[in-house]
C-alpha positions in Angstrom: 0.8 -12.8 -23.3 -2.5 -14.0 -21.8 -3.4 -13.7 -18.1 -2.8 -17.4 -17.3 0.8 -17.3 -18.6 1.4 -14.0 -16.8 0.1 -15.6 -13.6 2.5 -18.5 -13.9 5.4 -16.2 -14.6 4.6 -14.2 -11.5 4.4 -17.3 -9.4 7.7 -18.7 -10.7 9.4 -15.3 -10.3 8.1 -15.1 -6.7 9.3 -18.6 -5.8 12.7 -17.8 -7.4 12.9 -14.6 -5.4 12.1 -16.5 -2.2 14.8 -19.1 -3.0 17.4 -16.3 -3.6 16.4 -14.5 -0.4 16.7 -17.8 1.5 20.2 -18.4 0.1 21.3 -14.9 0.8 20.0 -15.0 4.3 21.0 -18.4 5.5 23.9 -19.5 3.3 25.9 -16.5 2.2 28.4 -14.6 4.4 26.4 -11.4 3.8 23.4 -12.6 5.9 23.5 -9.7 8.4 23.8 -7.1 5.6 20.9 -8.7 3.7 18.8 -8.7 6.9 19.7 -5.1 7.6 18.9 -3.9 4.1 15.6 -5.9 4.1 14.5 -4.3 7.4 15.5 -0.9 6.2 13.5 -1.2 3.0 10.4 -2.5 4.9 10.5 0.3 7.5 11.3 2.9 4.8 8.3 1.8 2.7 5.9 2.0 5.6 7.2 5.4 6.7 7.1 6.7 3.1 3.4 5.7 2.9 2.7 7.5 6.2 4.6 10.6 5.0 2.6 10.6 1.8 -0.7 10.5 3.7 0.5 13.3 5.9 1.6 15.4 2.9 -1.8 14.8 1.3 -3.7 15.8 4.4 -1.5 19.0 4.8 -1.7 20.2 1.2 -5.3 19.3 0.3 -7.6 22.3 0.6 -10.5 21.9 2.9 -13.9 20.9 1.5 -16.4 23.7 0.9 -19.4 23.4 3.2 -22.6 22.5 1.5 -25.7 24.6 2.3 -28.2 21.8 2.8 -31.4 22.3 4.8 -32.0 18.9 6.3 -35.5 19.9 7.4 -36.5 19.7 3.8 -35.4 16.1 3.6 -37.4 15.3 6.7 -40.5 17.0 5.3 -40.2 15.1 2.0 -39.8 11.8 3.8 -42.9 12.4 6.0 -45.0 13.3 2.9 -44.3 10.1 1.1 
């Protein structure tokens, strides 16, 4: 399947999903439940990303310090 066809499939699938969500939210008797589940998924996704960032920061070992003499760079720059 080439990229153009895949793009059209994604667009049509997204439009179908929007239509289904609209029907579930404004037409069906489960509108409140749909809204609650949608809000929960959105908040849970954001908090999961934040938790992943925190976990990565907590478990990543600190970087080793580089022994760089910046005066050497200044000297080389002045010489050229």
